[in-house]
PyMOL CGO cylinders between C-alpha atoms (Angstrom):
from pymol import cmd
from pymol.cgo import CYLINDER

trace = [
    CYLINDER, 82.98, 84.60, 103.37, 79.94, 86.72, 102.60, 0.3, 1, 1, 1, 1, 1, 1,
    CYLINDER, 79.94, 86.72, 102.60, 78.19, 86.52, 99.23, 0.3, 1, 1, 1, 1, 1, 1,
    CYLINDER, 78.19, 86.52, 99.23, 78.93, 90.22, 98.68, 0.3, 1, 1, 1, 1, 1, 1,
    CYLINDER, 78.93, 90.22, 98.68, 82.68, 89.65, 98.69, 0.3, 1, 1, 1, 1, 1, 1,
    CYLINDER, 82.68, 89.65, 98.69, 82.37, 86.45, 96.67, 0.3, 1, 1, 1, 1, 1, 1,
    CYLINDER, 82.37, 86.45, 96.67, 80.38, 88.31, 94.01, 0.3, 1, 1, 1, 1, 1, 1,
    CYLINDER, 80.38, 88.31, 94.01, 82.98, 91.08, 93.94, 0.3, 1, 1, 1, 1, 1, 1,
    CYLINDER, 82.98, 91.08, 93.94, 85.96, 88.74, 93.50, 0.3, 1, 1, 1, 1, 1, 1,
    CYLINDER, 85.96, 88.74, 93.50, 84.13, 86.58, 90.97, 0.3, 1, 1, 1, 1, 1, 1,
    CYLINDER, 84.13, 86.58, 90.97, 84.07, 89.41, 88.44, 0.3, 1, 1, 1, 1, 1, 1,
    CYLINDER, 84.07, 89.41, 88.44, 86.86, 91.44, 86.88, 0.3, 1, 1, 1, 1, 1, 1,
    CYLINDER, 86.86, 91.44, 86.88, 88.10, 93.91, 89.51, 0.3, 1, 1, 1, 1, 1, 1,
    CYLINDER, 88.10, 93.91, 89.51, 90.83, 96.47, 90.19, 0.3, 1, 1, 1, 1, 1, 1,
    CYLINDER, 90.83, 96.47, 90.19, 93.16, 93.88, 91.75, 0.3, 1, 1, 1, 1, 1, 1,
    CYLINDER, 93.16, 93.88, 91.75, 93.28, 91.56, 88.74, 0.3, 1, 1, 1, 1, 1, 1,
    CYLINDER, 93.28, 91.56, 88.74, 96.92, 91.42, 87.59, 0.3, 1, 1, 1, 1, 1, 1,
    CYLINDER, 96.92, 91.42, 87.59, 97.73, 94.52, 89.64, 0.3, 1, 1, 1, 1, 1, 1,
    CYLINDER, 97.73, 94.52, 89.64, 101.44, 95.56, 89.45, 0.3, 1, 1, 1, 1, 1, 1,
    CYLINDER, 101.44, 95.56, 89.45, 101.28, 96.22, 93.20, 0.3, 1, 1, 1, 1, 1, 1,
    CYLINDER, 101.28, 96.22, 93.20, 99.97, 92.71, 93.85, 0.3, 1, 1, 1, 1, 1, 1,
    CYLINDER, 99.97, 92.71, 93.85, 102.72, 91.26, 91.68, 0.3, 1, 1, 1, 1, 1, 1,
    CYLINDER, 102.72, 91.26, 91.68, 105.30, 93.04, 93.82, 0.3, 1, 1, 1, 1, 1, 1,
    CYLINDER, 105.30, 93.04, 93.82, 103.54, 91.80, 96.96, 0.3, 1, 1, 1, 1, 1, 1,
    CYLINDER, 103.54, 91.80, 96.96, 103.88, 88.20, 95.78, 0.3, 1, 1, 1, 1, 1, 1,
    CYLINDER, 103.88, 88.20, 95.78, 107.61, 88.66, 95.13, 0.3, 1, 1, 1, 1, 1, 1,
    CYLINDER, 107.61, 88.66, 95.13, 108.13, 89.97, 98.67, 0.3, 1, 1, 1, 1, 1, 1,
    CYLINDER, 108.13, 89.97, 98.67, 106.18, 87.04, 100.14, 0.3, 1, 1, 1, 1, 1, 1,
    CYLINDER, 106.18, 87.04, 100.14, 108.10, 84.58, 97.98, 0.3, 1, 1, 1, 1, 1, 1,
    CYLINDER, 108.10, 84.58, 97.98, 111.46, 85.99, 99.10, 0.3, 1, 1, 1, 1, 1, 1,
    CYLINDER, 111.46, 85.99, 99.10, 110.44, 85.66, 102.74, 0.3, 1, 1, 1, 1, 1, 1,
    CYLINDER, 110.44, 85.66, 102.74, 109.23, 82.10, 102.21, 0.3, 1, 1, 1, 1, 1, 1,
    CYLINDER, 109.23, 82.10, 102.21, 112.55, 81.04, 100.71, 0.3, 1, 1, 1, 1, 1, 1,
    CYLINDER, 112.55, 81.04, 100.71, 114.29, 82.15, 103.90, 0.3, 1, 1, 1, 1, 1, 1,
    CYLINDER, 114.29, 82.15, 103.90, 111.82, 80.38, 106.21, 0.3, 1, 1, 1, 1, 1, 1,
    CYLINDER, 111.82, 80.38, 106.21, 111.42, 77.03, 104.48, 0.3, 1, 1, 1, 1, 1, 1,
    CYLINDER, 111.42, 77.03, 104.48, 112.56, 75.24, 101.35, 0.3, 1, 1, 1, 1, 1, 1,
    CYLINDER, 112.56, 75.24, 101.35, 110.15, 75.27, 98.41, 0.3, 1, 1, 1, 1, 1, 1,
    CYLINDER, 110.15, 75.27, 98.41, 112.35, 73.02, 96.27, 0.3, 1, 1, 1, 1, 1, 1,
    CYLINDER, 112.35, 73.02, 96.27, 110.51, 69.91, 95.02, 0.3, 1, 1, 1, 1, 1, 1,
    CYLINDER, 110.51, 69.91, 95.02, 107.63, 70.55, 97.43, 0.3, 1, 1, 1, 1, 1, 1,
    CYLINDER, 107.63, 70.55, 97.43, 103.91, 70.02, 96.89, 0.3, 1, 1, 1, 1, 1, 1,
    CYLINDER, 103.91, 70.02, 96.89, 102.39, 73.44, 97.40, 0.3, 1, 1, 1, 1, 1, 1,
    CYLINDER, 102.39, 73.44, 97.40, 98.82, 74.63, 97.89, 0.3, 1, 1, 1, 1, 1, 1,
    CYLINDER, 98.82, 74.63, 97.89, 97.87, 78.28, 97.36, 0.3, 1, 1, 1, 1, 1, 1,
    CYLINDER, 97.87, 78.28, 97.36, 94.52, 79.07, 99.01, 0.3, 1, 1, 1, 1, 1, 1,
    CYLINDER, 94.52, 79.07, 99.01, 92.98, 82.17, 97.48, 0.3, 1, 1, 1, 1, 1, 1,
    CYLINDER, 92.98, 82.17, 97.48, 95.42, 82.07, 94.58, 0.3, 1, 1, 1, 1, 1, 1,
    CYLINDER, 95.42, 82.07, 94.58, 93.88, 85.10, 92.87, 0.3, 1, 1, 1, 1, 1, 1,
    CYLINDER, 93.88, 85.10, 92.87, 95.27, 85.67, 89.38, 0.3, 1, 1, 1, 1, 1, 1,
    CYLINDER, 95.27, 85.67, 89.38, 98.28, 83.48, 90.14, 0.3, 1, 1, 1, 1, 1, 1,
    CYLINDER, 98.28, 83.48, 90.14, 101.05, 85.94, 91.05, 0.3, 1, 1, 1, 1, 1, 1,
    CYLINDER, 101.05, 85.94, 91.05, 102.46, 83.79, 93.86, 0.3, 1, 1, 1, 1, 1, 1,
    CYLINDER, 102.46, 83.79, 93.86, 102.25, 80.66, 91.72, 0.3, 1, 1, 1, 1, 1, 1,
    CYLINDER, 102.25, 80.66, 91.72, 104.30, 82.43, 89.05, 0.3, 1, 1, 1, 1, 1, 1,
    CYLINDER, 104.30, 82.43, 89.05, 107.08, 82.94, 91.59, 0.3, 1, 1, 1, 1, 1, 1,
    CYLINDER, 107.08, 82.94, 91.59, 107.14, 79.41, 92.98, 0.3, 1, 1, 1, 1, 1, 1,
    CYLINDER, 107.14, 79.41, 92.98, 106.49, 77.32, 89.85, 0.3, 1, 1, 1, 1, 1, 1,
    CYLINDER, 106.49, 77.32, 89.85, 110.20, 76.79, 89.12, 0.3, 1, 1, 1, 1, 1, 1,
    CYLINDER, 110.20, 76.79, 89.12, 110.79, 75.47, 92.64, 0.3, 1, 1, 1, 1, 1, 1,
    CYLINDER, 110.79, 75.47, 92.64, 107.76, 73.31, 93.30, 0.3, 1, 1, 1, 1, 1, 1,
    CYLINDER, 107.76, 73.31, 93.30, 107.17, 69.69, 92.40, 0.3, 1, 1, 1, 1, 1, 1,
    CYLINDER, 107.17, 69.69, 92.40, 103.41, 70.23, 92.24, 0.3, 1, 1, 1, 1, 1, 1,
    CYLINDER, 103.41, 70.23, 92.24, 101.15, 73.26, 92.77, 0.3, 1, 1, 1, 1, 1, 1,
    CYLINDER, 101.15, 73.26, 92.77, 97.44, 73.42, 93.47, 0.3, 1, 1, 1, 1, 1, 1,
    CYLINDER, 97.44, 73.42, 93.47, 95.74, 76.80, 93.34, 0.3, 1, 1, 1, 1, 1, 1,
    CYLINDER, 95.74, 76.80, 93.34, 92.22, 77.25, 94.70, 0.3, 1, 1, 1, 1, 1, 1,
    CYLINDER, 92.22, 77.25, 94.70, 89.92, 80.25, 94.77, 0.3, 1, 1, 1, 1, 1, 1,
    CYLINDER, 89.92, 80.25, 94.77, 86.24, 81.16, 95.22, 0.3, 1, 1, 1, 1, 1, 1,
    CYLINDER, 86.24, 81.16, 95.22, 86.44, 83.52, 92.25, 0.3, 1, 1, 1, 1, 1, 1,
    CYLINDER, 86.44, 83.52, 92.25, 85.32, 82.22, 88.85, 0.3, 1, 1, 1, 1, 1, 1,
    CYLINDER, 85.32, 82.22, 88.85, 87.19, 85.13, 87.29, 0.3, 1, 1, 1, 1, 1, 1,
    CYLINDER, 87.19, 85.13, 87.29, 90.51, 84.28, 88.95, 0.3, 1, 1, 1, 1, 1, 1,
    CYLINDER, 90.51, 84.28, 88.95, 90.17, 80.55, 88.35, 0.3, 1, 1, 1, 1, 1, 1,
    CYLINDER, 90.17, 80.55, 88.35, 89.57, 81.25, 84.66, 0.3, 1, 1, 1, 1, 1, 1,
    CYLINDER, 89.57, 81.25, 84.66, 92.63, 83.53, 84.50, 0.3, 1, 1, 1, 1, 1, 1,
    CYLINDER, 92.63, 83.53, 84.50, 94.85, 80.95, 86.22, 0.3, 1, 1, 1, 1, 1, 1,
    CYLINDER, 94.85, 80.95, 86.22, 93.67, 78.04, 84.11, 0.3, 1, 1, 1, 1, 1, 1,
    CYLINDER, 93.67, 78.04, 84.11, 94.63, 79.97, 80.98, 0.3, 1, 1, 1, 1, 1, 1,
    CYLINDER, 94.63, 79.97, 80.98, 97.89, 81.28, 82.44, 0.3, 1, 1, 1, 1, 1, 1,
    CYLINDER, 97.89, 81.28, 82.44, 99.15, 77.87, 83.58, 0.3, 1, 1, 1, 1, 1, 1,
    CYLINDER, 99.15, 77.87, 83.58, 97.54, 75.64, 80.95, 0.3, 1, 1, 1, 1, 1, 1,
    CYLINDER, 97.54, 75.64, 80.95, 100.90, 74.38, 79.66, 0.3, 1, 1, 1, 1, 1, 1,
    CYLINDER, 100.90, 74.38, 79.66, 102.08, 73.24, 83.10, 0.3, 1, 1, 1, 1, 1, 1,
    CYLINDER, 102.08, 73.24, 83.10, 101.12, 69.65, 83.86, 0.3, 1, 1, 1, 1, 1, 1,
    CYLINDER, 101.12, 69.65, 83.86, 102.15, 70.01, 87.51, 0.3, 1, 1, 1, 1, 1, 1,
    CYLINDER, 102.15, 70.01, 87.51, 99.82, 72.97, 88.21, 0.3, 1, 1, 1, 1, 1, 1,
    CYLINDER, 99.82, 72.97, 88.21, 96.11, 72.41, 88.88, 0.3, 1, 1, 1, 1, 1, 1,
    CYLINDER, 96.11, 72.41, 88.88, 93.54, 75.14, 89.50, 0.3, 1, 1, 1, 1, 1, 1,
    CYLINDER, 93.54, 75.14, 89.50, 90.21, 74.49, 91.24, 0.3, 1, 1, 1, 1, 1, 1,
    CYLINDER, 90.21, 74.49, 91.24, 87.13, 76.54, 92.02, 0.3, 1, 1, 1, 1, 1, 1,
    CYLINDER, 87.13, 76.54, 92.02, 85.66, 76.32, 95.52, 0.3, 1, 1, 1, 1, 1, 1,
    CYLINDER, 85.66, 76.32, 95.52, 82.26, 77.69, 96.47, 0.3, 1, 1, 1, 1, 1, 1,
    CYLINDER, 82.26, 77.69, 96.47, 81.89, 80.10, 99.39, 0.3, 1, 1, 1, 1, 1, 1,
    CYLINDER, 81.89, 80.10, 99.39, 84.70, 78.67, 101.56, 0.3, 1, 1, 1, 1, 1, 1,
    CYLINDER, 84.70, 78.67, 101.56, 87.61, 76.25, 101.77, 0.3, 1, 1, 1, 1, 1, 1,
    CYLINDER, 87.61, 76.25, 101.77, 86.15, 73.71, 104.21, 0.3, 1, 1, 1, 1, 1, 1,
    CYLINDER, 86.15, 73.71, 104.21, 86.42, 70.79, 101.78, 0.3, 1, 1, 1, 1, 1, 1,
    CYLINDER, 86.42, 70.79, 101.78, 90.07, 70.96, 100.72, 0.3, 1, 1, 1, 1, 1, 1,
    CYLINDER, 90.07, 70.96, 100.72, 90.23, 67.17, 101.17, 0.3, 1, 1, 1, 1, 1, 1,
    CYLINDER, 90.23, 67.17, 101.17, 88.37, 66.94, 97.84, 0.3, 1, 1, 1, 1, 1, 1,
    CYLINDER, 88.37, 66.94, 97.84, 91.68, 67.79, 96.19, 0.3, 1, 1, 1, 1, 1, 1,
    CYLINDER, 91.68, 67.79, 96.19, 92.83, 64.26, 97.10, 0.3, 1, 1, 1, 1, 1, 1,
    CYLINDER, 92.83, 64.26, 97.10, 96.36, 65.54, 97.71, 0.3, 1, 1, 1, 1, 1, 1,
    CYLINDER, 96.36, 65.54, 97.71, 98.69, 66.08, 100.64, 0.3, 1, 1, 1, 1, 1, 1,
    CYLINDER, 98.69, 66.08, 100.64, 100.85, 69.19, 100.66, 0.3, 1, 1, 1, 1, 1, 1,
    CYLINDER, 100.85, 69.19, 100.66, 104.20, 70.19, 102.17, 0.3, 1, 1, 1, 1, 1, 1,
    CYLINDER, 104.20, 70.19, 102.17, 103.72, 73.97, 102.04, 0.3, 1, 1, 1, 1, 1, 1,
    CYLINDER, 103.72, 73.97, 102.04, 100.40, 75.80, 102.13, 0.3, 1, 1, 1, 1, 1, 1,
    CYLINDER, 100.40, 75.80, 102.13, 99.87, 79.54, 101.59, 0.3, 1, 1, 1, 1, 1, 1,
    CYLINDER, 99.87, 79.54, 101.59, 96.82, 81.65, 102.36, 0.3, 1, 1, 1, 1, 1, 1,
    CYLINDER, 96.82, 81.65, 102.36, 97.69, 85.27, 101.62, 0.3, 1, 1, 1, 1, 1, 1,
    CYLINDER, 97.69, 85.27, 101.62, 95.36, 88.22, 102.18, 0.3, 1, 1, 1, 1, 1, 1,
    CYLINDER, 95.36, 88.22, 102.18, 92.24, 86.07, 102.45, 0.3, 1, 1, 1, 1, 1, 1,
    CYLINDER, 92.24, 86.07, 102.45, 91.03, 85.77, 106.04, 0.3, 1, 1, 1, 1, 1, 1,
    CYLINDER, 91.03, 85.77, 106.04, 90.13, 89.46, 106.36, 0.3, 1, 1, 1, 1, 1, 1,
    CYLINDER, 90.13, 89.46, 106.36, 87.19, 88.69, 104.06, 0.3, 1, 1, 1, 1, 1, 1,
    CYLINDER, 87.19, 88.69, 104.06, 85.87, 86.01, 106.41, 0.3, 1, 1, 1, 1, 1, 1,
    CYLINDER, 85.87, 86.01, 106.41, 82.84, 86.77, 108.57, 0.3, 1, 1, 1, 1, 1, 1,
    CYLINDER, 82.84, 86.77, 108.57, 84.22, 85.68, 111.95, 0.3, 1, 1, 1, 1, 1, 1,
    CYLINDER, 84.22, 85.68, 111.95, 87.17, 84.03, 113.72, 0.3, 1, 1, 1, 1, 1, 1,
    CYLINDER, 87.17, 84.03, 113.72, 85.49, 80.61, 113.73, 0.3, 1, 1, 1, 1, 1, 1,
    CYLINDER, 85.49, 80.61, 113.73, 85.80, 80.51, 109.95, 0.3, 1, 1, 1, 1, 1, 1,
    CYLINDER, 85.80, 80.51, 109.95, 89.58, 80.81, 110.35, 0.3, 1, 1, 1, 1, 1, 1,
    CYLINDER, 89.58, 80.81, 110.35, 89.57, 77.85, 112.76, 0.3, 1, 1, 1, 1, 1, 1,
    CYLINDER, 89.57, 77.85, 112.76, 87.49, 75.91, 110.21, 0.3, 1, 1, 1, 1, 1, 1,
    CYLINDER, 87.49, 75.91, 110.21, 90.05, 76.76, 107.54, 0.3, 1, 1, 1, 1, 1, 1,
    CYLINDER, 90.05, 76.76, 107.54, 92.90, 75.45, 109.71, 0.3, 1, 1, 1, 1, 1, 1,
    CYLINDER, 92.90, 75.45, 109.71, 90.97, 72.22, 110.35, 0.3, 1, 1, 1, 1, 1, 1,
    CYLINDER, 90.97, 72.22, 110.35, 90.43, 71.83, 106.62, 0.3, 1, 1, 1, 1, 1, 1,
    CYLINDER, 90.43, 71.83, 106.62, 94.11, 72.48, 105.91, 0.3, 1, 1, 1, 1, 1, 1,
    CYLINDER, 94.11, 72.48, 105.91, 95.13, 69.86, 108.47, 0.3, 1, 1, 1, 1, 1, 1,
    CYLINDER, 95.13, 69.86, 108.47, 93.28, 67.22, 106.42, 0.3, 1, 1, 1, 1, 1, 1,
    CYLINDER, 93.28, 67.22, 106.42, 95.53, 67.90, 103.41, 0.3, 1, 1, 1, 1, 1, 1,
    CYLINDER, 95.53, 67.90, 103.41, 98.73, 68.14, 105.46, 0.3, 1, 1, 1, 1, 1, 1,
    CYLINDER, 98.73, 68.14, 105.46, 101.44, 65.65, 106.32, 0.3, 1, 1, 1, 1, 1, 1,
    CYLINDER, 101.44, 65.65, 106.32, 103.82, 65.57, 109.27, 0.3, 1, 1, 1, 1, 1, 1,
    CYLINDER, 103.82, 65.57, 109.27, 105.88, 68.74, 109.09, 0.3, 1, 1, 1, 1, 1, 1,
    CYLINDER, 105.88, 68.74, 109.09, 103.58, 70.62, 106.67, 0.3, 1, 1, 1, 1, 1, 1,
    CYLINDER, 103.58, 70.62, 106.67, 103.90, 74.38, 107.07, 0.3, 1, 1, 1, 1, 1, 1,
    CYLINDER, 103.90, 74.38, 107.07, 100.86, 76.64, 106.66, 0.3, 1, 1, 1, 1, 1, 1,
    CYLINDER, 100.86, 76.64, 106.66, 101.35, 80.40, 106.34, 0.3, 1, 1, 1, 1, 1, 1,
    CYLINDER, 101.35, 80.40, 106.34, 98.35, 82.68, 106.87, 0.3, 1, 1, 1, 1, 1, 1,
    CYLINDER, 98.35, 82.68, 106.87, 99.60, 86.10, 105.86, 0.3, 1, 1, 1, 1, 1, 1,
    CYLINDER, 99.60, 86.10, 105.86, 98.12, 89.60, 105.93, 0.3, 1, 1, 1, 1, 1, 1,
    CYLINDER, 98.12, 89.60, 105.93, 96.07, 89.20, 109.11, 0.3, 1, 1, 1, 1, 1, 1,
    CYLINDER, 96.07, 89.20, 109.11, 94.30, 92.35, 110.27, 0.3, 1, 1, 1, 1, 1, 1,
    CYLINDER, 94.30, 92.35, 110.27, 94.90, 92.25, 114.02, 0.3, 1, 1, 1, 1, 1, 1,
    CYLINDER, 94.90, 92.25, 114.02, 92.67, 94.16, 116.44, 0.3, 1, 1, 1, 1, 1, 1,
    CYLINDER, 92.67, 94.16, 116.44, 95.80, 95.69, 117.97, 0.3, 1, 1, 1, 1, 1, 1,
    CYLINDER, 95.80, 95.69, 117.97, 97.35, 96.56, 114.61, 0.3, 1, 1, 1, 1, 1, 1,
    CYLINDER, 97.35, 96.56, 114.61, 99.45, 99.69, 114.72, 0.3, 1, 1, 1, 1, 1, 1,
    CYLINDER, 99.45, 99.69, 114.72, 98.49, 101.56, 111.56, 0.3, 1, 1, 1, 1, 1, 1,
    CYLINDER, 98.49, 101.56, 111.56, 101.84, 103.26, 110.97, 0.3, 1, 1, 1, 1, 1, 1,
    CYLINDER, 101.84, 103.26, 110.97, 101.39, 105.04, 107.63, 0.3, 1, 1, 1, 1, 1, 1,
    CYLINDER, 101.39, 105.04, 107.63, 104.90, 106.50, 107.67, 0.3, 1, 1, 1, 1, 1, 1,
    CYLINDER, 104.90, 106.50, 107.67, 106.28, 102.95, 107.88, 0.3, 1, 1, 1, 1, 1, 1,
    CYLINDER, 106.28, 102.95, 107.88, 103.89, 101.91, 105.10, 0.3, 1, 1, 1, 1, 1, 1,
    CYLINDER, 103.89, 101.91, 105.10, 105.16, 104.65, 102.74, 0.3, 1, 1, 1, 1, 1, 1,
    CYLINDER, 105.16, 104.65, 102.74, 108.80, 104.25, 103.78, 0.3, 1, 1, 1, 1, 1, 1,
    CYLINDER, 108.80, 104.25, 103.78, 108.82, 100.55, 102.92, 0.3, 1, 1, 1, 1, 1, 1,
    CYLINDER, 108.82, 100.55, 102.92, 107.26, 101.29, 99.53, 0.3, 1, 1, 1, 1, 1, 1,
    CYLINDER, 107.26, 101.29, 99.53, 110.30, 103.47, 98.73, 0.3, 1, 1, 1, 1, 1, 1,
    CYLINDER, 110.30, 103.47, 98.73, 112.86, 101.01, 100.12, 0.3, 1, 1, 1, 1, 1, 1,
    CYLINDER, 112.86, 101.01, 100.12, 111.32, 98.03, 98.33, 0.3, 1, 1, 1, 1, 1, 1,
    CYLINDER, 111.32, 98.03, 98.33, 110.73, 99.90, 95.09, 0.3, 1, 1, 1, 1, 1, 1,
    CYLINDER, 110.73, 99.90, 95.09, 106.96, 99.85, 94.71, 0.3, 1, 1, 1, 1, 1, 1,
    CYLINDER, 106.96, 99.85, 94.71, 106.02, 103.44, 95.61, 0.3, 1, 1, 1, 1, 1, 1,
    CYLINDER, 106.02, 103.44, 95.61, 104.87, 104.26, 92.06, 0.3, 1, 1, 1, 1, 1, 1,
    CYLINDER, 104.87, 104.26, 92.06, 102.79, 101.04, 91.91, 0.3, 1, 1, 1, 1, 1, 1,
    CYLINDER, 102.79, 101.04, 91.91, 101.27, 101.99, 95.28, 0.3, 1, 1, 1, 1, 1, 1,
    CYLINDER, 101.27, 101.99, 95.28, 100.33, 105.46, 94.02, 0.3, 1, 1, 1, 1, 1, 1,
    CYLINDER, 100.33, 105.46, 94.02, 98.90, 104.01, 90.81, 0.3, 1, 1, 1, 1, 1, 1,
    CYLINDER, 98.90, 104.01, 90.81, 96.74, 101.56, 92.78, 0.3, 1, 1, 1, 1, 1, 1,
    CYLINDER, 96.74, 101.56, 92.78, 95.58, 104.38, 95.06, 0.3, 1, 1, 1, 1, 1, 1,
    CYLINDER, 95.58, 104.38, 95.06, 94.37, 106.31, 92.01, 0.3, 1, 1, 1, 1, 1, 1,
    CYLINDER, 94.37, 106.31, 92.01, 92.59, 103.22, 90.68, 0.3, 1, 1, 1, 1, 1, 1,
    CYLINDER, 92.59, 103.22, 90.68, 90.92, 102.77, 94.08, 0.3, 1, 1, 1, 1, 1, 1,
    CYLINDER, 90.92, 102.77, 94.08, 89.79, 106.39, 94.07, 0.3, 1, 1, 1, 1, 1, 1,
    CYLINDER, 89.79, 106.39, 94.07, 88.37, 106.18, 90.54, 0.3, 1, 1, 1, 1, 1, 1,
    CYLINDER, 88.37, 106.18, 90.54, 86.65, 102.85, 91.21, 0.3, 1, 1, 1, 1, 1, 1,
    CYLINDER, 86.65, 102.85, 91.21, 84.78, 103.16, 94.53, 0.3, 1, 1, 1, 1, 1, 1,
    CYLINDER, 84.78, 103.16, 94.53, 83.11, 99.72, 94.51, 0.3, 1, 1, 1, 1, 1, 1,
    CYLINDER, 83.11, 99.72, 94.51, 85.82, 98.10, 96.64, 0.3, 1, 1, 1, 1, 1, 1,
    CYLINDER, 85.82, 98.10, 96.64, 85.85, 100.99, 99.12, 0.3, 1, 1, 1, 1, 1, 1,
    CYLINDER, 85.85, 100.99, 99.12, 82.06, 100.91, 99.36, 0.3, 1, 1, 1, 1, 1, 1,
    CYLINDER, 82.06, 100.91, 99.36, 82.15, 97.19, 100.13, 0.3, 1, 1, 1, 1, 1, 1,
    CYLINDER, 82.15, 97.19, 100.13, 84.77, 97.83, 102.82, 0.3, 1, 1, 1, 1, 1, 1,
    CYLINDER, 84.77, 97.83, 102.82, 82.46, 100.39, 104.40, 0.3, 1, 1, 1, 1, 1, 1,
    CYLINDER, 82.46, 100.39, 104.40, 79.35, 98.21, 104.19, 0.3, 1, 1, 1, 1, 1, 1,
    CYLINDER, 79.35, 98.21, 104.19, 80.96, 94.88, 105.10, 0.3, 1, 1, 1, 1, 1, 1,
    CYLINDER, 80.96, 94.88, 105.10, 83.86, 95.62, 107.39, 0.3, 1, 1, 1, 1, 1, 1,
    CYLINDER, 83.86, 95.62, 107.39, 87.03, 93.61, 106.90, 0.3, 1, 1, 1, 1, 1, 1,
    CYLINDER, 87.03, 93.61, 106.90, 87.60, 91.12, 109.70, 0.3, 1, 1, 1, 1, 1, 1,
    CYLINDER, 87.60, 91.12, 109.70, 89.98, 92.19, 112.46, 0.3, 1, 1, 1, 1, 1, 1,
    CYLINDER, 89.98, 92.19, 112.46, 90.96, 89.40, 114.81, 0.3, 1, 1, 1, 1, 1, 1,
    CYLINDER, 90.96, 89.40, 114.81, 92.87, 88.70, 117.99, 0.3, 1, 1, 1, 1, 1, 1,
    CYLINDER, 92.87, 88.70, 117.99, 95.79, 86.76, 116.49, 0.3, 1, 1, 1, 1, 1, 1,
    CYLINDER, 95.79, 86.76, 116.49, 97.06, 85.62, 119.90, 0.3, 1, 1, 1, 1, 1, 1,
    CYLINDER, 97.06, 85.62, 119.90, 93.62, 84.24, 120.72, 0.3, 1, 1, 1, 1, 1, 1,
    CYLINDER, 93.62, 84.24, 120.72, 93.55, 82.28, 117.44, 0.3, 1, 1, 1, 1, 1, 1,
    CYLINDER, 93.55, 82.28, 117.44, 97.05, 80.96, 118.15, 0.3, 1, 1, 1, 1, 1, 1,
    CYLINDER, 97.05, 80.96, 118.15, 95.94, 79.68, 121.56, 0.3, 1, 1, 1, 1, 1, 1,
    CYLINDER, 95.94, 79.68, 121.56, 92.80, 78.10, 120.13, 0.3, 1, 1, 1, 1, 1, 1,
    CYLINDER, 92.80, 78.10, 120.13, 94.66, 76.03, 117.56, 0.3, 1, 1, 1, 1, 1, 1,
    CYLINDER, 94.66, 76.03, 117.56, 97.26, 74.53, 119.94, 0.3, 1, 1, 1, 1, 1, 1,
    CYLINDER, 97.26, 74.53, 119.94, 95.59, 71.11, 119.77, 0.3, 1, 1, 1, 1, 1, 1,
    CYLINDER, 95.59, 71.11, 119.77, 95.30, 71.23, 115.98, 0.3, 1, 1, 1, 1, 1, 1,
    CYLINDER, 95.30, 71.23, 115.98, 98.99, 71.69, 115.23, 0.3, 1, 1, 1, 1, 1, 1,
    CYLINDER, 98.99, 71.69, 115.23, 102.50, 70.89, 116.37, 0.3, 1, 1, 1, 1, 1, 1,
    CYLINDER, 102.50, 70.89, 116.37, 103.39, 74.56, 116.82, 0.3, 1, 1, 1, 1, 1, 1,
    CYLINDER, 103.39, 74.56, 116.82, 102.49, 78.03, 115.63, 0.3, 1, 1, 1, 1, 1, 1,
    CYLINDER, 102.49, 78.03, 115.63, 104.35, 81.33, 115.52, 0.3, 1, 1, 1, 1, 1, 1,
    CYLINDER, 104.35, 81.33, 115.52, 103.05, 84.87, 115.09, 0.3, 1, 1, 1, 1, 1, 1,
    CYLINDER, 103.05, 84.87, 115.09, 105.23, 86.78, 112.61, 0.3, 1, 1, 1, 1, 1, 1,
    CYLINDER, 105.23, 86.78, 112.61, 105.29, 90.55, 112.96, 0.3, 1, 1, 1, 1, 1, 1,
    CYLINDER, 105.29, 90.55, 112.96, 107.99, 91.40, 110.41, 0.3, 1, 1, 1, 1, 1, 1,
    CYLINDER, 107.99, 91.40, 110.41, 106.75, 92.95, 107.14, 0.3, 1, 1, 1, 1, 1, 1,
    CYLINDER, 106.75, 92.95, 107.14, 106.56, 89.97, 104.77, 0.3, 1, 1, 1, 1, 1, 1,
    CYLINDER, 106.56, 89.97, 104.77, 104.02, 91.62, 102.42, 0.3, 1, 1, 1, 1, 1, 1,
    CYLINDER, 104.02, 91.62, 102.42, 103.34, 95.17, 101.27, 0.3, 1, 1, 1, 1, 1, 1,
    CYLINDER, 103.34, 95.17, 101.27, 100.91, 95.51, 104.19, 0.3, 1, 1, 1, 1, 1, 1,
    CYLINDER, 100.91, 95.51, 104.19, 103.79, 96.16, 106.58, 0.3, 1, 1, 1, 1, 1, 1,
    CYLINDER, 103.79, 96.16, 106.58, 101.62, 96.73, 109.65, 0.3, 1, 1, 1, 1, 1, 1,
    CYLINDER, 101.62, 96.73, 109.65, 99.81, 93.40, 109.50, 0.3, 1, 1, 1, 1, 1, 1,
    CYLINDER, 99.81, 93.40, 109.50, 100.56, 90.15, 111.33, 0.3, 1, 1, 1, 1, 1, 1,
    CYLINDER, 100.56, 90.15, 111.33, 101.02, 86.63, 109.99, 0.3, 1, 1, 1, 1, 1, 1,
    CYLINDER, 101.02, 86.63, 109.99, 100.64, 83.16, 111.45, 0.3, 1, 1, 1, 1, 1, 1,
    CYLINDER, 100.64, 83.16, 111.45, 102.99, 80.31, 110.57, 0.3, 1, 1, 1, 1, 1, 1,
    CYLINDER, 102.99, 80.31, 110.57, 101.61, 76.92, 111.56, 0.3, 1, 1, 1, 1, 1, 1,
    CYLINDER, 101.61, 76.92, 111.56, 103.36, 73.56, 111.50, 0.3, 1, 1, 1, 1, 1, 1,
    CYLINDER, 103.36, 73.56, 111.50, 101.43, 70.29, 111.64, 0.3, 1, 1, 1, 1, 1, 1,
]
cmd.load_cgo(trace, "trace")
């Protein structure tokens, strides 16, 4: 991840405790419950942000570890979950290559809306290698919100789902915030978000995992994006 993005996320920004992001985490949580059991599982949230996903899973999980490269988000999460003995929050610098420093093995691992801020596809492979070191047999790793090179940017679908799922007003509010605060948009223009060939990544990691599946159903608010579910 480039220093420019790290510097942006490490300070208070327009996504901190965003109502839209809270809704996004609920949608992801609901999908996860259908795909795999979270009950009494040890869960790792990579790029935990201000802890919206952790808030949804904390009543299910046996233990939760949240990690982020943002000092701002780590500070928010440490305060938010200070009373929970089974939730630990850790700051990582620049990347997540040394997850083994957590000295834990996990059953379920999330990485939502993170890899688009990486510099290249090799960094995603490095992330998967790092995740494997903190996995056990049967661990499931969900990389969600992947910007695929062949992504069909269907804006009608994007708006339609916001009505159906009940977050249209939150979407409009966030759009106004984005317009009034151009820093994020300027960074997007200067340091393009990473678009990848998801099928190519899937083929590259065959030897690193038991199996992997590309998910194309809308499991986040970014309904046009792809997701990769990996089992070790």
